[in-house]
PALUM-730117 format. One line per 8 residues: their letters; for each residue x, y, z of N, C-alpha, C, O, CB. Coordinates in Angstrom, 1 decimal, decimal comma, always signed. Each point is the difference from the previous one (the first is absolute). Glycine has a CB too. Example, Ala and Ser with C-alpha at 12.3 -4.5 7.8 and 13.67 -1.06 7.14 Angstrom:
<sites>
AS) +13,2 -5,7 +7,8 -0,9 +1,2 +0,0 +0,9 +1,2 +0,0 +1,0 +0,0 +0,7 -2,9 -1,2 +0,5 | +1,5 +2,3 -1,9 +0,9 +1,1 +0,0 -0,8 +1,1 +0,8 +0,5 +1,1 +0,1 +0,7 -1,7 -2,3
</sites>
This chain:
<sites>
MSNSNFLL) -75,3 -22,6 +97,2 +1,0 -0,2 -1,1 +1,0 -1,1 +0,5 +0,5 +0,1 +1,1 -0,8 +2,3 -2,0 | +0,5 -3,4 +0,1 +0,9 -1,1 +0,4 +1,4 +0,2 -0,6 +0,1 +0,6 -1,1 -2,1 -2,2 +1,3 | +2,9 +1,1 +0,5 +1,4 +0,1 -0,4 +0,3 -1,3 -0,8 -0,5 -1,1 +0,3 +1,2 +2,6 +1,6 | +0,2 -1,4 -2,9 +0,5 -1,1 -0,8 +1,5 +0,0 +0,1 +0,6 +1,0 +0,0 -2,6 -0,9 -1,6 | +2,5 -1,3 +1,7 +1,5 -0,2 +0,0 +0,5 -0,3 -1,3 -0,6 -0,8 -0,8 +0,5 +0,0 +3,1 | +1,2 +1,4 -2,7 +0,7 -0,2 -1,3 +1,4 -0,3 +0,2 +0,7 +0,5 +0,9 -2,3 +1,0 -2,0 | +2,2 -2,4 +0,3 +1,4 -0,3 +0,0 +0,6 +1,0 -1,0 -0,4 +0,1 -1,1 +0,1 -2,6 +1,6 | +1,3 +3,3 +0,0 +0,6 +1,0 -0,8 +1,4 -0,6 -0,4 +0,7 -0,5 +0,8 -1,9 +2,4 +0,5
FRAAGRTL) +1,5 -1,7 -2,6 +1,2 -0,6 -0,6 +0,4 +0,9 -1,2 -0,7 +0,8 -0,5 +0,1 -3,1 +1,3 | +1,9 +2,0 -1,2 +0,5 +0,6 -1,2 +0,1 -1,0 -1,1 +0,5 -1,1 +0,2 +0,8 +2,8 +1,2 | -1,7 -1,3 -2,6 +0,1 -0,8 -1,2 +0,0 +0,9 -1,2 -0,7 +1,0 +0,0 -0,5 -3,0 +1,1 | +1,9 +1,7 -2,2 +0,0 +0,7 -1,2 +0,3 +1,5 +0,2 -0,6 +0,9 -0,6 -1,0 -2,5 -0,3 | +2,4 +1,9 +1,9 +0,4 +1,4 +0,3 -1,1 +0,8 +0,7 +0,2 +1,2 +0,1 +1,3 -1,4 -2,1 | -2,5 -0,4 +2,5 -1,1 +0,6 +0,6 -0,2 -0,5 +1,4 +0,4 -1,1 +0,3 -1,5 +1,5 -2,5 | +0,4 +0,4 +3,0 -0,5 -0,5 +1,3 -1,5 -0,4 -0,2 -0,8 +0,8 -0,4 +2,4 +0,7 +1,8 | -1,9 -2,8 -1,1 -1,3 -0,5 -0,3 -0,6 -0,6 +1,3 +0,7 -0,3 +0,9 +0,0 -0,2 -3,3
ALSSELTR) -2,0 +0,3 +2,4 -0,7 -0,6 +1,1 -1,0 -1,0 -0,5 -0,6 +0,2 -1,0 +0,9 +1,9 +2,4 | -0,5 -3,1 -0,6 -1,0 -1,1 -0,3 -0,6 -0,4 +1,3 +0,7 -0,1 +1,0 +0,6 -0,7 -3,0 | -2,6 +0,6 +1,9 -0,7 -0,4 +1,2 +0,7 -1,1 +0,7 +0,2 -1,0 -0,7 -2,4 +1,8 -0,3 | +2,4 -0,7 +2,3 +0,8 -1,1 +0,7 -0,9 -1,3 +0,1 +0,6 -1,0 +0,2 +0,6 +2,8 +1,1 | -2,5 -1,7 -1,5 -0,9 -1,1 +0,0 +0,4 -1,0 -1,2 -0,3 -1,2 +0,1 -1,5 +2,6 +1,0 | +2,4 -0,8 -2,1 +0,3 -0,8 -1,2 +1,4 -0,5 +0,0 +0,4 -0,9 -0,8 -1,9 +2,3 -0,4 | +2,4 -0,9 +2,1 +1,4 -0,4 +0,0 +0,2 -1,3 +0,8 -0,7 -0,2 +1,0 +1,4 +2,6 -1,3 | +0,2 -3,2 -0,1 +0,3 -1,3 +0,6 +1,4 -0,1 +0,6 +0,1 -0,3 +1,2 -1,8 -0,8 -2,7
QVVPIERI) +2,7 +1,4 +0,7 +1,4 +0,0 +0,5 +0,9 +0,6 -1,0 -0,4 +0,3 -1,2 -0,1 -2,4 +2,4 | +1,7 +2,4 -0,8 +1,0 +0,5 -0,9 +1,1 -1,0 +0,0 +0,5 -0,4 +1,0 -1,1 +2,9 -0,5 | +1,1 -2,8 -1,7 +1,1 -1,0 -0,2 +1,0 +0,6 -0,9 -0,3 +0,8 -0,9 -1,3 -2,8 +1,2 | +2,9 +1,5 -0,2 +1,0 +0,4 -0,9 -0,3 -0,6 -1,4 -0,4 -1,2 -0,1 +2,1 +1,5 +2,0 | -1,4 +0,4 -3,0 -0,1 -0,6 -1,3 +1,4 -0,6 -0,3 +1,0 +0,6 -0,2 -2,7 +1,1 -0,6 | +1,7 -3,0 +0,8 +1,2 -0,8 -0,2 +0,1 -0,5 -1,4 +1,1 -0,1 -0,5 -1,1 -0,5 +2,9 | -1,1 +0,3 -3,0 +0,0 -0,6 -1,3 -1,3 +0,3 -0,7 -1,1 -0,1 +0,6 +2,7 -1,7 +0,1 | -1,5 +2,2 -2,0 -1,2 +0,3 -0,8 +0,0 -0,9 -1,2 +0,9 -0,1 -0,7 -1,0 +2,5 +1,5
FSVPGAAG) -1,0 -3,2 -0,9 -0,2 -0,9 -1,1 -0,8 +0,7 -1,1 -1,1 +0,5 +0,3 +1,2 -2,5 +1,2 | +0,4 +2,1 -2,7 -0,7 +0,7 -1,1 -1,3 -0,7 -0,4 -0,2 -1,2 +0,2 +2,4 +2,1 -1,0 | -3,2 -0,1 +0,3 -1,3 -0,5 -0,4 -0,2 +0,5 -1,5 -0,1 +1,2 -0,2 -0,8 -1,2 +2,6 | +1,0 -0,9 -3,3 -0,2 +0,4 -1,4 -1,4 +0,6 -0,2 -1,0 -0,5 +0,6 +2,6 -1,3 -1,4 | -1,7 +2,8 +0,0 -1,3 +0,6 -0,3 -0,7 +0,8 +1,1 -1,2 +0,2 +0,1 +0,9 -2,0 -1,6 | +1,1 +2,3 +2,4 -0,5 +0,8 +1,2 -0,4 +1,4 -0,4 -0,5 +0,7 +0,8 +1,9 -2,1 +0,7 | -1,2 +1,8 -2,7 -0,4 +1,3 -0,6 +0,4 +1,2 +0,9 -0,8 +1,0 +0,1 -1,1 -2,2 -1,1 | +3,1 +1,2 +1,5 +0,5 +1,1 +0,8 -0,7 +0,2 +1,3 +0,1 +1,1 +0,6 +0,4 -0,1 -2,7
ALLGLIPA) -1,4 -1,9 +2,5 -0,7 +0,2 +1,3 +0,7 -0,8 +1,1 -0,2 +0,4 +1,2 -1,9 -0,1 -2,5 | +2,8 -1,3 +1,0 +0,7 -0,8 +1,0 +1,5 +0,1 -0,2 +0,5 -0,1 -1,1 -2,5 -1,4 +1,3 | +2,8 +1,6 +0,9 +1,4 -0,2 -0,1 +0,4 -1,4 +0,0 +1,1 -0,4 -0,4 -0,8 +2,5 +1,6 | -1,2 -3,0 -0,7 +0,2 -1,4 +0,0 -0,7 -0,6 +1,2 -0,9 +0,6 +0,6 +3,0 -0,4 -1,8 | -1,7 -1,4 +1,6 -0,5 -0,7 +1,2 +1,1 -0,1 +1,0 +1,2 -0,2 -0,3 -2,8 -1,1 -1,1 | +1,3 +1,4 +2,7 +1,0 -0,1 +1,0 -0,5 -1,1 +1,0 -1,2 -0,2 +0,2 +1,9 +2,6 -0,4 | +0,2 -3,2 +0,8 -0,4 -0,9 +1,0 -0,2 +0,7 +1,3 +0,9 +0,7 +0,5 +0,4 -2,6 -1,7 | -2,5 +1,7 +1,8 -0,3 +0,6 +1,3 -1,2 -0,8 +0,6 -0,9 -0,4 -0,7 +1,8 +2,7 -0,1
AGTALPLV) -0,9 -2,4 +2,1 -1,1 -0,6 +0,7 -0,3 -1,4 -0,5 -1,2 -0,4 -0,1 +0,3 +2,7 +0,5 | +1,9 -3,0 -0,8 -0,2 -1,4 -0,5 -0,6 -0,1 -1,4 -0,4 -1,1 -0,3 +0,2 +0,5 +2,7 | +0,2 +1,7 -3,1 -0,6 -0,1 -1,4 +0,7 +1,0 -0,9 +0,9 +0,8 +0,5 -3,1 -1,5 +0,5 | +1,8 +0,7 -2,2 +0,6 +1,0 -1,0 -1,1 +1,1 -0,1 -1,1 -0,2 -0,4 +2,5 -1,5 -0,9 | -1,0 +3,0 +1,6 -0,9 +1,1 -0,1 +0,4 +0,9 -1,1 +1,2 +0,2 -0,3 -1,6 -0,3 +2,8 | -0,6 +0,7 -3,2 +0,3 +1,0 -1,0 +0,6 +1,3 +0,6 -0,5 +0,6 +0,9 -1,3 -1,6 -2,3 | +2,9 +1,4 +0,8 +0,7 +1,3 +0,4 -0,5 +1,0 -1,0 +0,5 +0,1 -1,1 +1,6 -1,3 +2,1 | -3,0 +2,1 -0,5 -0,7 +1,0 -0,9 +1,0 +1,1 -0,3 +0,7 +0,5 +0,9 -2,9 -1,1 +0,1
DLAALAGL) +2,2 +1,0 -2,3 +0,8 +1,1 -0,4 -0,8 +1,3 +0,3 -0,6 +0,6 -0,9 +1,8 -2,0 -0,9 | -1,2 +1,8 +3,1 -0,7 +1,2 +0,4 +0,4 +1,3 -0,7 -0,9 +0,8 -0,4 +0,7 -1,9 +2,6 | +1,5 +1,2 -2,5 +0,4 +1,2 -0,7 -0,6 +0,0 -1,4 -0,4 +1,1 -0,5 +2,6 -1,1 +1,8 | -2,2 -1,1 -2,0 -0,6 +0,0 -1,4 -1,5 +0,3 +0,1 -0,5 +0,7 -0,9 +2,3 -2,3 +0,1 | -2,5 +1,0 +1,7 -1,5 +0,1 +0,1 -0,3 +1,5 +0,3 -1,1 +0,5 -0,4 +0,9 -2,9 +1,1 | +1,0 +3,0 +0,2 -0,3 +1,4 +0,4 +0,7 +1,1 -0,8 -0,2 +1,2 +0,3 -0,1 -2,2 +2,0 | +1,1 +0,6 -3,3 +0,7 +1,0 -0,8 +1,1 +0,7 +0,7 +0,2 +1,1 -0,2 -2,3 -0,8 -1,0 | +2,8 -1,1 +2,1 +1,0 +0,6 +0,9 +1,4 -0,5 -0,5 +0,1 -1,0 -0,8 -1,7 +1,2 +2,8
EPGRNELA) +2,6 +0,5 -1,6 +1,4 -0,5 -0,3 +0,3 -1,2 +0,8 -0,3 -0,1 +1,2 +1,0 +2,4 -1,7 | -0,1 -3,4 -0,1 +0,3 -1,2 +0,7 +1,1 +0,4 +1,0 +0,9 +0,8 -0,2 -1,5 -2,3 -1,7 | +0,5 +0,8 +3,1 +1,0 +0,2 +1,0 +0,8 -1,3 +0,3 -0,3 -1,0 -0,5 -1,1 +2,9 +1,5 | +2,4 -1,7 -0,2 +0,7 -1,2 +0,5 -0,7 -0,5 +1,2 +0,1 +0,6 +1,1 +2,1 +0,2 -2,1 | -2,8 -2,0 +0,9 -0,8 -0,5 +1,1 +0,5 -1,4 +0,4 +0,1 -0,9 -0,8 -2,1 +2,2 +0,0 | +2,4 -1,4 +2,1 +0,5 -1,2 +0,5 -0,9 -0,8 +0,9 +0,3 -1,1 +0,4 +1,9 +2,1 -0,6 | -3,4 -0,4 +0,4 -1,0 -0,6 +0,9 -1,3 -0,2 -0,8 -0,3 +0,7 -1,0 +1,3 +0,3 +3,0 | -1,8 -2,0 -1,6 -1,3 -0,2 -0,5 -1,1 +0,1 +1,1 +0,2 -0,7 +1,0 +0,8 -0,7 -2,9
LICEVAGE) -2,0 +2,2 +1,7 -1,1 +0,2 +0,9 -1,1 -1,0 -0,4 -0,5 +0,2 -1,1 +1,1 +2,2 +1,6 | -0,8 -3,4 +0,3 -1,1 -1,0 -0,4 -1,3 +0,6 +0,5 -0,2 +0,3 +1,2 +1,8 -2,3 -1,0 | -2,6 +2,0 -1,1 -1,3 +0,6 +0,4 -1,1 -0,9 -0,7 +0,3 -0,8 -0,9 +0,6 +3,1 +1,1 | -2,1 -2,2 +0,3 -1,1 -0,8 -0,5 -1,1 +1,0 -0,4 -0,5 +0,7 +0,9 +1,1 -2,7 +0,6 | -1,0 +1,9 -2,7 -1,0 +0,8 -0,6 -1,1 -0,8 -0,6 +0,3 -0,8 -0,9 +1,4 +2,7 +0,5 | -2,9 -1,9 +0,9 -1,1 -0,7 -0,5 +0,3 -1,5 -0,1 -0,3 -0,7 -1,0 -0,5 +2,7 -0,3 | +1,5 -2,5 +2,3 +0,3 -1,4 +0,1 +1,3 -0,4 -0,8 +0,4 -1,2 +0,0 -2,8 +0,8 +0,3 | +3,0 +1,3 -1,0 +1,2 -0,3 -0,8 +1,2 +0,5 +0,7 +0,1 +1,2 +0,4 -1,4 -1,0 -2,5
QLALPVTE) +2,3 -1,0 +2,3 +1,3 +0,4 +0,6 +0,9 +0,6 -1,1 +0,2 -0,7 -1,0 -0,4 -1,0 +2,9 | +0,8 +2,8 -1,6 +0,9 +0,7 -0,9 +1,2 +0,5 +0,8 -0,1 +0,1 +1,2 -1,8 +0,6 -2,7 | +3,0 -0,5 +0,7 +1,2 +0,6 +0,7 +0,2 +1,3 -0,8 +0,1 +0,1 -1,2 +0,9 -2,4 +1,8 | -0,7 +3,3 +0,2 +0,3 +1,3 -0,5 +1,5 +0,3 +0,3 +0,4 -0,1 +1,2 -2,8 +1,0 -0,9 | +3,2 -0,5 -1,3 +1,4 +0,3 +0,3 +0,1 +1,3 +0,8 -0,6 +1,0 -0,4 +1,3 -2,2 -1,7 | +0,1 +1,2 +3,2 +0,1 +1,2 +0,8 +1,5 +0,2 +0,3 +0,8 -0,9 +0,1 -3,1 +0,6 +0,9 | +2,7 +1,6 -0,8 +1,3 +0,3 +0,4 +0,2 -0,1 +1,5 +1,0 -0,5 +0,5 -0,8 +2,1 -2,5 | -1,2 -1,0 +2,7 +0,1 -0,1 +1,5 -1,4 +0,1 +0,6 -0,9 +0,6 -0,6 +3,2 +0,3 +0,6
VIGVIQEE) -2,5 -1,4 +1,2 -1,2 +0,1 +0,7 +0,2 +1,1 +1,1 +1,0 -0,1 +0,7 -1,7 -2,3 -1,1 | -0,2 +3,4 +0,4 +0,2 +1,1 +0,9 -0,7 -0,3 +1,4 +0,6 +0,2 +1,0 -0,4 +1,4 -3,0 | -1,4 -2,1 +1,9 -0,7 -0,4 +1,2 -1,5 +0,1 -0,2 -0,5 +0,1 -1,2 +2,3 +0,8 +2,5 | -2,6 -1,0 -0,2 -1,4 +0,0 -0,1 -0,5 +1,4 +0,5 +0,5 +0,5 +1,0 -0,7 -3,0 -0,6 | -0,7 +3,0 -1,2 -0,6 +1,3 +0,4 -1,5 -0,1 +0,2 -0,6 -1,0 -0,5 +2,4 +2,2 -0,8 | -2,4 -0,3 +2,0 -1,4 +0,0 +0,2 -0,6 +1,3 -0,7 +0,5 +1,1 +0,2 -0,3 -2,4 +2,0 | -1,2 +1,1 -3,1 -0,6 +1,1 -0,7 -1,4 +0,0 +0,3 -0,8 -1,0 -0,1 +2,5 +0,8 -1,7 | -2,2 +1,4 +2,1 -1,5 +0,2 +0,2 -0,7 +0,2 -1,4 -1,0 -0,5 -0,2 +1,5 +1,5 +2,5
DAPQTANL) +0,2 -0,2 -3,2 -0,6 +0,3 -1,2 +0,9 -0,4 -1,2 +0,5 +0,9 -0,7 -1,8 +1,0 +1,8 | +1,5 -3,1 -1,3 +0,9 -0,5 -1,1 -0,7 +0,4 -1,3 -1,2 -0,1 -0,2 +2,1 -1,8 +1,6 | -0,1 +2,4 -2,4 -0,5 +0,4 -1,2 -0,6 -1,2 -0,8 +0,5 -1,1 +0,1 +1,1 +2,9 -0,2 | -2,8 -1,6 -0,5 -0,7 -1,0 -0,8 +0,2 +0,4 -1,5 -0,1 +1,1 -0,3 -1,6 -1,6 +2,2 | +2,0 -0,5 -2,7 +0,1 +0,3 -1,4 -0,3 -1,3 -0,8 +0,1 -1,1 +0,5 +1,7 +2,8 +0,0 | -2,3 -1,5 -1,7 -0,2 -1,1 -1,0 +1,3 -0,3 -0,7 +0,1 -1,1 -0,6 -2,6 +1,8 +0,3 | +3,4 +0,2 +0,3 +1,3 -0,2 -0,6 +0,8 -1,0 +0,8 -0,3 -0,3 +1,1 +0,3 +2,6 -2,1 | +1,1 -2,8 +0,4 +0,9 -0,9 +0,7 +0,6 +0,6 +1,2 +0,1 -0,5 +1,1 +0,4 -0,6 -3,2
LSDETLLG) +0,0 +2,4 +1,9 +0,6 +0,8 +1,1 -0,8 +1,2 +0,3 -0,5 +0,7 -1,0 +2,7 -1,6 +0,4 | -2,4 +1,3 +1,8 -0,6 +1,2 +0,4 +0,9 +1,2 -0,3 +1,2 -0,2 -0,4 -2,5 -0,9 +2,2 | +0,8 +2,3 -1,8 +0,9 +1,2 -0,1 +0,9 +0,0 +1,2 -0,4 -0,6 +1,1 -1,4 +1,9 -2,3 | +2,9 -0,7 +1,1 +1,0 +0,1 +1,1 -0,7 +0,8 +1,2 -0,5 +1,0 -0,3 +2,5 -1,2 -1,3 | -1,9 -0,4 +2,8 -0,6 +0,7 +1,2 +0,9 -0,3 +1,2 +0,9 -0,8 -0,1 -3,2 +0,6 -0,9 | +2,0 +0,9 +2,1 +0,8 -0,2 +1,2 -0,6 -1,2 +0,7 -1,2 +0,0 +0,3 +1,7 +2,4 -0,1 | +0,3 -3,4 +0,0 -0,5 -1,3 +0,6 +0,6 -0,1 +1,4 +1,2 +0,3 +0,3 -1,4 -1,4 -2,5 | -0,7 +0,6 +3,1 +0,5 -0,2 +1,4 +0,5 +1,3 +0,6 +0,9 +0,0 +0,9 -0,3 -2,3 -1,4
GYFGGGQK) -1,2 +3,4 +0,1 +0,6 +1,3 +0,3 -0,8 +0,8 +1,0 -1,2 -0,3 +0,4 +2,1 +0,3 -2,5 | -0,3 +0,9 +2,6 -0,5 +1,1 +0,8 +0,7 +1,2 -0,4 +0,9 -0,1 -0,8 -1,4 -1,5 +2,8 | +0,1 +2,7 -1,5 +0,7 +1,3 -0,4 +1,5 -0,2 +0,3 +0,4 -0,1 +1,1 -2,5 +1,5 -0,7 | +2,9 -1,2 -1,5 +1,5 -0,1 +0,2 +0,5 -1,4 -0,1 +1,2 -0,2 +0,1 -1,4 +2,2 +1,3 | -0,6 -3,0 -1,6 +0,5 -1,4 -0,1 -0,6 -0,8 -1,0 -0,8 +0,5 -0,8 +1,3 -0,4 +3,2 | -0,2 -1,4 -2,4 -0,6 -0,9 -1,0 +0,8 -0,2 -1,3 +1,1 +0,6 +0,0 -3,3 +0,1 +0,9 | +1,7 -1,4 -1,8 +0,7 -0,3 -1,2 -0,9 +0,3 -1,2 -1,2 -0,3 +0,0 +2,6 -1,5 +1,1 | -0,9 +2,5 -2,1 -0,7 +0,2 -1,2 +0,0 -1,3 -0,8 +1,1 -0,6 -0,2 -0,6 +3,1 +0,1
GQVINPQT) -1,7 -3,0 -0,3 +0,0 -1,2 -0,8 -1,3 -0,3 -0,7 -0,9 +0,9 +0,1 +2,5 -1,8 +1,5 | -1,8 -0,2 -2,2 -1,2 -0,4 -0,7 -0,5 -1,3 +0,5 +0,7 -0,9 +0,4 +0,1 +2,1 -2,4 | -2,1 -1,3 +2,0 -0,7 -1,2 +0,4 -0,3 -0,9 -1,2 -0,5 +0,5 -1,0 -0,5 +0,7 +3,1 | +1,3 -2,5 -2,0 -0,3 -0,9 -1,1 -1,5 -0,5 +0,1 -0,4 -0,4 +1,1 +2,8 -0,4 -1,1 | -3,1 +0,9 -1,1 -1,4 -0,6 +0,0 +0,2 -1,5 -0,4 +0,3 -0,3 -1,1 -1,4 +2,6 +0,4 | +0,9 -3,2 +1,6 +0,3 -1,4 -0,2 -0,9 -0,6 -1,1 +0,5 -0,9 -0,8 +0,2 +0,7 +3,1 | -2,0 +0,6 -2,4 -0,8 -0,6 -1,1 +0,4 +0,5 -1,4 +0,0 -0,8 -0,9 -1,9 +0,8 +2,5 | +2,4 +1,2 -1,7 +0,5 +0,5 -1,3 +1,3 -0,7 -0,3 +0,3 -0,3 -1,2 -1,4 +2,5 +1,6
LLRSLQER) +1,9 -2,5 +0,6 +1,3 -0,7 -0,2 -0,3 -1,4 -0,6 +0,6 -0,3 -1,0 +0,4 +1,5 +2,9 | -1,9 -1,9 -1,3 -0,4 -1,3 -0,5 -0,6 +0,0 -1,4 +0,3 -0,8 -0,8 -0,7 +0,1 +3,2 | -0,5 +1,7 -2,6 -0,6 +0,1 -1,3 +1,0 +0,4 -1,1 -0,1 -0,6 -1,1 -2,0 +1,3 +2,2 | +3,0 +0,2 -0,8 +1,1 +0,4 -0,9 +0,8 -1,2 -0,4 +0,4 -0,2 -1,2 -0,4 +2,5 +2,1 | +0,4 -3,1 +0,1 +0,8 -1,2 -0,2 -0,8 -1,0 -0,9 +0,6 -0,5 -0,9 +0,6 +0,8 +3,1 | -2,4 -0,6 -1,9 -0,8 -0,9 -0,7 -0,2 +0,4 -1,5 +0,0 -0,8 -0,9 -1,2 +0,2 +3,0 | +1,0 +1,9 -2,3 -0,2 +0,5 -1,4 +1,2 -0,2 -0,8 +0,0 -0,2 -1,2 -1,5 +1,9 +2,1 | +2,7 -1,7 -0,3 +1,3 -0,1 -0,7 +0,3 -1,5 -0,3 +0,6 -0,3 -1,0 +0,2 +2,4 +2,0
ILPS) -1,2 -3,0 -0,1 +0,5 -1,4 -0,2 -1,0 -1,0 -0,4 +0,3 -1,0 -0,5 +1,3 +1,6 +2,2 | -2,9 -0,2 -1,6 -1,1 -0,9 -0,4 -0,4 +0,3 -1,4 -0,2 +1,2 -0,3 -0,6 -1,5 +2,7 | +0,6 -0,7 -3,3 -0,5 +0,3 -1,3 -1,4 +0,5 +0,0 -0,8 -0,4 +0,8 +2,3 -1,4 -1,7 | -1,8 +2,7 +0,0 -1,3 +0,6 -0,1 -1,0 -0,8 -0,7 -1,2 +0,4 -0,1 +2,2 +1,8 +0,2
</sites>
């Protein structure tokens, strides 16, 4: 059984995890440029890594309460760079049996844990995240 590393962070009032293989950097959200017709899927564009990146409205896509997020987690999913608004980064955890789900978020589970430790949280399915975003912003 192989271990996988996940970045653990807080966003939309939840503790969430994303495979660290997909994460690139965390930057402060200094300015958000609006995008007309984003259909509630994007908060806008942010300048980061020398380009404008879409700031995904993770709370709207996952049906969560919006939070106050001052950081953006830059990640790459299927060759697309996205920014996820986050409140704080907790750290990197190692998981032997990370939950698998077709949904955007897994059921809440103990992450990076051992008996008496760890964090309860949910794992983000990156393919479902990208598909949900595309369904909202691309014309059918």
